[in-house]
C-alpha positions in Angstrom: 26.3 -30.6 -34.5 28.0 -27.8 -32.6 29.6 -25.0 -34.6 33.3 -23.9 -34.2 32.5 -21.3 -31.6 30.7 -23.8 -29.4 33.5 -26.3 -29.7 36.1 -23.7 -28.8 34.0 -22.5 -25.8 33.6 -26.1 -24.6 37.4 -26.7 -24.8 38.0 -23.4 -23.0 35.7 -24.4 -20.2 37.3 -27.9 -19.9 40.8 -26.3 -19.7 39.6 -23.9 -16.9 38.0 -26.8 -15.0 40.9 -29.2 -15.2 43.9 -27.0 -14.6 45.5 -25.2 -11.7 44.0 -21.7 -11.4 47.5 -20.2 -11.5 48.1 -21.7 -14.9 44.8 -20.5 -16.2 45.6 -17.0 -14.8 49.0 -17.1 -16.6 47.4 -17.8 -20.0 44.8 -15.0 -19.4 47.6 -12.6 -18.5 49.4 -13.4 -21.7 46.2 -12.6 -23.7 45.8 -9.4 -21.7 49.3 -8.3 -22.5 48.9 -8.9 -26.2 45.7 -7.0 -26.3 47.2 -4.1 -24.3 50.2 -4.0 -26.8 47.7 -3.3 -29.5 48.0 -6.4 -31.6 44.4 -6.3 -32.8 44.8 -2.6 -33.8 48.0 -3.1 -35.8 47.1 -6.0 -38.1 46.1 -5.3 -41.8 42.6 -4.1 -42.4 40.0 -4.4 -45.0 41.1 -2.5 -48.2 44.8 -2.9 -47.3 47.2 -4.6 -49.8 48.0 -8.1 -48.4 51.8 -8.6 -47.9 53.0 -11.0 -50.5 55.2 -13.9 -49.5 56.7 -17.3 -50.6 56.8 -20.1 -48.1 57.5 -23.9 -48.4 54.6 -26.3 -48.1 54.9 -29.6 -46.1 56.8 -31.2 -48.9 59.2 -28.3 -49.3 57.7 -26.8 -52.4 57.6 -23.0 -52.4 54.1 -21.4 -52.6 53.8 -17.7 -53.5 50.6 -15.8 -52.5 50.5 -13.6 -55.5 50.7 -16.6 -57.8 47.8 -18.3 -56.0 45.7 -15.1 -56.3 45.9 -15.3 -60.1 43.8 -18.4 -59.8 41.2 -16.9 -57.5 40.6 -15.4 -54.0 42.6 -16.8 -51.1 41.5 -17.5 -47.5 44.8 -17.0 -45.6 44.8 -18.5 -42.1 47.6 -18.2 -39.5 47.5 -20.8 -36.8 49.8 -21.6 -33.9 50.6 -25.2 -34.6 49.3 -28.8 -34.6 50.1 -29.0 -30.9 47.3 -26.5 -30.1 43.9 -28.1 -29.7 42.1 -24.9 -30.5 44.0 -24.8 -33.9 43.1 -28.4 -34.6 39.4 -27.6 -34.1 39.7 -24.6 -36.4 41.6 -26.5 -39.1 39.1 -29.3 -39.1 36.2 -26.8 -39.3 37.8 -25.1 -42.3 38.4 -28.5 -43.9 34.6 -29.1 -43.7 34.1 -25.7 -45.4 36.6 -26.4 -48.1 34.2 -27.8 -50.7 32.1 -24.6 -50.5 35.1 -22.4 -50.7 36.3 -24.3 -53.8 32.9 -24.0 -55.4 33.2 -20.3 -55.1 36.7 -20.4 -56.8 38.7 -19.7 -53.6 41.7 -21.5 -52.1 42.6 -22.0 -48.5 46.1 -21.5 -47.2 47.2 -22.1 -43.6 50.4 -20.8 -42.2 52.3 -21.7 -39.0 55.9 -21.6 -37.7 56.1 -25.3 -37.1 58.8 -27.3 -39.0 57.7 -28.8 -42.4 57.7 -32.3 -40.8 55.4 -31.1 -38.1 53.2 -29.3 -40.6 52.9 -32.6 -42.5 51.9 -34.3 -39.3 49.3 -31.6 -38.7 48.0 -32.0 -42.2 47.7 -35.7 -42.0 46.3 -35.8 -38.4 43.4 -33.5 -39.4 43.0 -34.9 -42.9 43.5 -31.5 -44.5 43.2 -31.2 -48.2 44.3 -27.5 -48.4 47.8 -26.0 -48.5 49.8 -25.8 -45.2 52.9 -23.7 -45.2 55.9 -23.2 -42.8 56.7 -19.7 -41.7 60.1 -20.3 -40.0 60.7 -17.7 -37.3 57.3 -16.1 -37.9 58.6 -13.7 -40.5 55.5 -13.6 -42.6 53.3 -13.5 -39.5 55.4 -10.4 -38.5 54.5 -8.8 -41.8 50.9 -9.3 -40.9 51.6 -7.9 -37.4 50.6 -11.2 -35.7 53.9 -12.4 -34.5 54.9 -12.3 -30.8 57.1 -14.2 -28.4 55.8 -16.0 -25.4 56.6 -14.6 -22.0 59.2 -16.4 -19.8 56.4 -17.6 -17.5 54.5 -19.1 -20.3 57.6 -20.7 -21.8 58.1 -22.5 -18.5 54.5 -23.6 -18.4 54.6 -25.0 -22.0 57.9 -26.8 -21.2 56.4 -28.4 -18.1 53.6 -29.7 -20.3 56.0 -31.3 -22.7 55.7 -28.5 -25.4 59.1 -27.2 -26.2 58.0 -24.9 -29.0 61.5 -23.8 -29.9 62.2 -27.4 -30.8 58.9 -27.9 -32.5 59.3 -24.8 -34.6 63.0 -25.4 -35.3 64.3 -22.2 -33.7 62.5 -20.0 -31.3 59.3 -19.3 -29.3 57.7 -16.9 -31.8 54.0 -17.6 -32.4 51.3 -15.9 -34.5 48.1 -14.7 -32.9 45.4 -16.6 -34.9 44.4 -14.5 -37.9 42.3 -15.0 -41.0 42.3 -12.8 -44.1 40.2 -13.1 -47.2 42.1 -11.7 -50.1 40.7 -10.8 -53.5 42.4 -11.4 -56.8 43.5 -7.7 -56.7 45.6 -8.5 -53.7 43.4 -6.4 -51.4 42.0 -7.7 -48.1 38.3 -8.2 -48.2 37.9 -9.5 -44.6 40.4 -9.3 -41.7 40.1 -11.1 -38.4 42.7 -11.3 -35.6 42.3 -11.8 -31.9 44.8 -11.6 -29.1 42.8 -14.5 -27.5 44.0 -17.6 -29.2 40.7 -19.3 -28.2 38.7 -17.1 -30.5 38.6 -17.9 -34.2 36.7 -16.7 -37.3 33.7 -18.9 -38.2 34.1 -20.6 -41.6 30.7 -19.2 -42.6 32.0 -15.7 -42.3 35.0 -16.4 -44.6 32.7 -18.1 -47.1 30.4 -15.0 -47.1 33.3 -12.7 -47.7 34.4 -14.8 -50.7 30.9 -14.8 -52.0 30.8 -11.0 -51.9 33.9 -10.9 -54.1 32.1 -12.6 -57.0 
């Protein structure tokens, strides 16, 4: 069975092969601009205190990071939304890793800007048994230095493909660059991964190993 990296690479190759080169180039340019802006340099690093937050889950119940950390380490994952096929591959891969994370005493929390109803759809579609939270307007993603707004060119492309993200998210076009943080019970970050390229994600095995090192 292919791993997450192989699945993501296959999806990337399929997109490049089945879409107009100008569209592929626009997506690549968006990645380049984010990278040039220093997104990957500015996100929290290992040893930093993880910004605390309280966000609603798919049912509207508030979840606070610091309270969850009293129960054990947290694997905190920022994803773009259930409309993103790369995110769905990643979320399903982490669902498969959930039993091992739980066995190590860790929890998994996924955060996106999509409205609670859409978060619930994402949760149900991918059969997720972990917490999924709504970060309206990308405020928490901003605290983790992951938030950005799509360019006008990309907004037009997304709309032409039936993806009005301002409607999906209930407000604007702010997205998080995908990021994963393993946070110890002391509130410090034990592993940090963020990439301007939304097609690159942290392998679940790496998150599991980081949790294991915290024991």
